[in-house]
C-alpha positions, 0 to 999 in steps of 0.5 A, spaced: 652 729 601 646 731 596 640 734 599 633 732 596 626 735 597 621 730 598 614 730 598 610 725 601 602 724 599 597 720 602 596 712 600 591 707 599 590 706 607 590 713 609 584 714 613 581 721 611 576 721 617 582 722 622 587 727 623 594 726 621 596 723 629 590 718 629 592 715 623 594 707 623 601 706 625 603 713 627 607 712 633 611 707 629 612 712 624 614 717 628 619 713 632 622 711 625 622 719 623 625 720 630 631 715 628 632 718 621 633 725 625 638 722 629 642 719 624 642 726 620 638 723 614 632 728 615 634 735 616 628 738 617 620 737 615 613 737 617 606 738 614 605 743 608 600 746 605 598 745 598 593 745 593 593 738 592 589 735 598 593 728 598 600 732 599 602 731 607 609 733 608 615 736 605 622 734 608 629 736 607 633 729 606 640 727 606 642 721 602 647 719 597 642 718 591 635 718 590 635 710 590 638 710 597 633 715 599 627 711 597 630 705 600 631 708 606 623 710 606 621 704 604 622 701 611 618 707 614 612 703 617 607 708 613 610 706 607 610 698 609 602 699 610 601 704 605 599 709 609 603 714 605 608 714 599 613 718 596 610 723 591 616 727 589 624 727 590 628 733 587 635 735 588 636 741 593 642 745 593 642 749 600 645 756 599 642 758 606 642 755 612 640 759 618 640 753 623 647 752 622 651 757 618 650 764 615 648 765 608 654 763 603 656 757 607 658 751 604 652 746 604 656 740 604 659 743 611 652 745 614 650 741 620 642 739 621 642 740 628 646 746 631 651 745 636 649 749 642 642 745 643 646 738 643 651 741 648 645 743 652 642 736 652 649 733 654 649 738 660 642 737 662 643 729 662 649 730 666 645 734 671 639 729 671 644 723 672 647 727 678 640 728 681 638 721 680 644 718 683 643 723 689 635 721 690 637 713 689 642 713 694 637 717 699 632 711 697 637 706 698 639 708 705 634 707 711 630 713 712 630 716 719 623 718 722 622 725 723 615 727 726 614 720 729 621 721 732 619 728 735 612 725 738 616 719 741 620 725 745 614 728 747 611 722 749 616 722 754 614 728 757 619 733 755 620 738 749 622 736 742 629 733 741 629 731 749 630 724 751 634 722 745 639 718 749 634 713 750 635 710 744 628 710 741 631 711 734 638 708 733 643 712 730 639 719 731 642 725 734 640 728 740 638 734 737 633 732 732 631 739 730 635 739 723 631 733 721 624 736 723 626 742 719 628 737 713 622 733 713 618 739 714 621 743 708 620 736 703 613 736 705 612 743 703 616 742 697 611 737 694 606 742 695 610 748 692 612 743 686 604 741 684 602 748 685 608 750 680 606 745 675 599 747 675 600 754 674 604 753 668 599 748 665 593 753 667 597 759 664 598 756 658 591 753 657 588 760 658 592 762 652 589 762 645 587 756 642 591 752 647 585 748 650 589 741 650 586 734 652 591 732 658 596 735 663 601 731 659 600 734 652 602 741 655 609 738 655 610 740 648 608 747 650 612 753 653 610 749 660 615 744 658 621 746 663 616 747 669 612 740 667 619 736 667 623 739 673 616 739 677 615 732 676 623 730 677 622 734 684 616 731 686 619 724 685 625 726 689 621 728 695 617 722 694 623 718 695 626 722 700 620 722 705 619 717 710 612 715 710 608 715 717 606 708 716 609 702 712 603 703 707 605 710 706 612 709 705 611 704 700 607 708 695 611 714 696 617 710 694 613 707 688 610 713 686 617 717 686 619 712 681 613 713 676 614 720 677 621 720 673 618 716 668 612 720 667 617 726 666 622 722 662 617 719 657 612 724 654 606 722 651 605 723 643 603 729 641 605 736 638 600 737 633 596 743 636 596 750 634 600 752 641 604 746 641 611 745 638 613 738 636 619 735 638 623 731 633 628 728 638 623 725 643 626 718 641 633 720 643 631 724 649 627 718 652 633 713 650 638 718 653 634 719 660 632 712 661 639 710 660 641 714 665 635 712 670 637 705 669 644 706 670 643 709 677 637 705 678 641 698 678 646 701 683 641 704 688 637 697 688 643 693 689 645 698 695 638 697 697 638 689 698 645 690 701 643 695 706 636 690 707 641 684 708 645 688 713 639 690 717 635 684 716 635 682 724 633 689 726 627 689 722 620 687 725 618 681 721 612 684 717 616 690 715 622 686 713 618 682 708 614 688 705 621 691 704 624 685 701 617 685 696 618 693 695 625 691 693 623 685 688 618 690 685 623 695 684 628 690 680 622 688 676 620 695 674 627 696 672 628 690 668 621 691 664 624 698 663 630 696 660 627 690 656 622 695 653 626 701 652 632 696 648 627 692 644 620 696 644 622 703 644 616 705 639 611 701 644 614 705 650 613 711 646 606 710 645 604 707 652 609 708 658 607 715 659 600 713 660 602 707 664 606 711 669 601 717 669 596 712 672 600 708 676 603 715 679 595 717 680 594 711 684 600 712 688 598 719 690 591 716 692 594 710 696 598 715 700 592 719 702 588 713 703 594 710 708 593 716 712 586 716 712 586 709 715 592 710 720 593 705 725 595 707 733 603 706 731 604 713 734 598 716 736 597 724 738 596 725 745 589 725 746 586 723 740 581 717 740 585 713 735 584 705 735 587 700 731 583 699 724 579 705 725 579 712 722 582 717 725 577 722 729 574 727 723 574 733 728 582 732 729 584 729 722 581 733 717 585 730 712 581 723 713 575 726 710 579 730 704 582 723 702 575 720 702 573 725 698 579 724 693 577 717 692 570 719 691 571 725 686 577 721 682 572 715 681 566 720 679 571 724 674 574 718 671 567 715 669 566 722 666 572 721 662 571 714 660 565 716 657 568 722 653 563 727 657 570 730 660 577 730 658 583 727 662 585 734 663 579 735 668 581 729 672 588 730 673 587 737 675 582 736 681 586 730 683 592 734 684 589 740 687 585 735 692 592 732 694 595 738 695 590 740 700 590 734 703 598 734 704 597 741 706 592 739 711 596 733 714 602 737 714 599 743 719 596 737 723 603 734 724 606 741 726 600 741 731 601 734 734 609 735 734 608 742 738 603 739 743 605 738 750 605 731 752 601 728 758 605 726 764 
């Protein structure tokens, strides 16, 4: 098929006071361009330097003829709204194509995308599918408590793992030490993942010309792999962990789901000096979310089945909260399906921000739920009463959680008023949560190891 060199230029509605990515209808235009890349219409392209200040980009485009090419680009939102126009179309005979062949290869047989990246994407998608399947099954199954279980053994006056024959928690092995270790490693894993994401982002930030406005913007830098893997791992840990109380458990589960969406639906960007624009974002989002939806509906169905089986064995309050959580997950699944199927451009513009804010709210809520702990399983010797804050000398994380809330609100006000960028909200909140989580983990270890009063 013939290849054409296409030059685009600014049209009547181009806003000369704004950058290219702040132009009207940019997200819709970007989604349209991503689709053309997926179809193999656009081989390569991007902004080009020119003596004519109206020139925008130079594209290599495959089309049957010039009329067909102009018809294709006539549907571009930027063309429809007169943000840009096709300035010049020239037939281009490609003799050299380093992306898919060597010099002298027949240009008719050249492929716009190399085979290796496509295979890598398939393998990564399969890996993500298996990972999410395992995670969702963990979410669907009853999560046996570990530290509270351990403390119930201590309350009987024995050592950790003793007196399990009393059936305080049905279905738990007499020796619960393996559960305690698993619980401990999951908690430590959350801190490790947050540190990894923060380290990768901060390392990129100190590089020349790489001071970006948000953590999410580093998706388009070499920190991308750690950013995505860290968020997926964080989602796994949050879903797998059982909270120390009902509120914490709910926010951990919901936050874990939003962590996947933050990882799989990136923010718009890629125009910074240190960023590498990803022209296949639309296809990646569609593939990843499709896999998440397939696994999600299976997990949600299993959750309702298991809830129905164990309905009579749950406390009245817990059963209705569990049902509400399942309904919320189903509603979120349905909303994600509708948005990604019919409103993909809108999803690319807003889903990341909605999910990121929701994840931050869940993280702060998890801290708050622990700061306001009830006496469901109090530690020996603690003066913990229903509805009262924990003893600050005993529970340092109570004050850390309160500090997270106050500082987060203050930083959010500064970000909204443009005094600081969102980056300076995200990094401190993540750091405070890591400190809170570490302090709580240490406290739980102390409580679990403490000798019980007889």
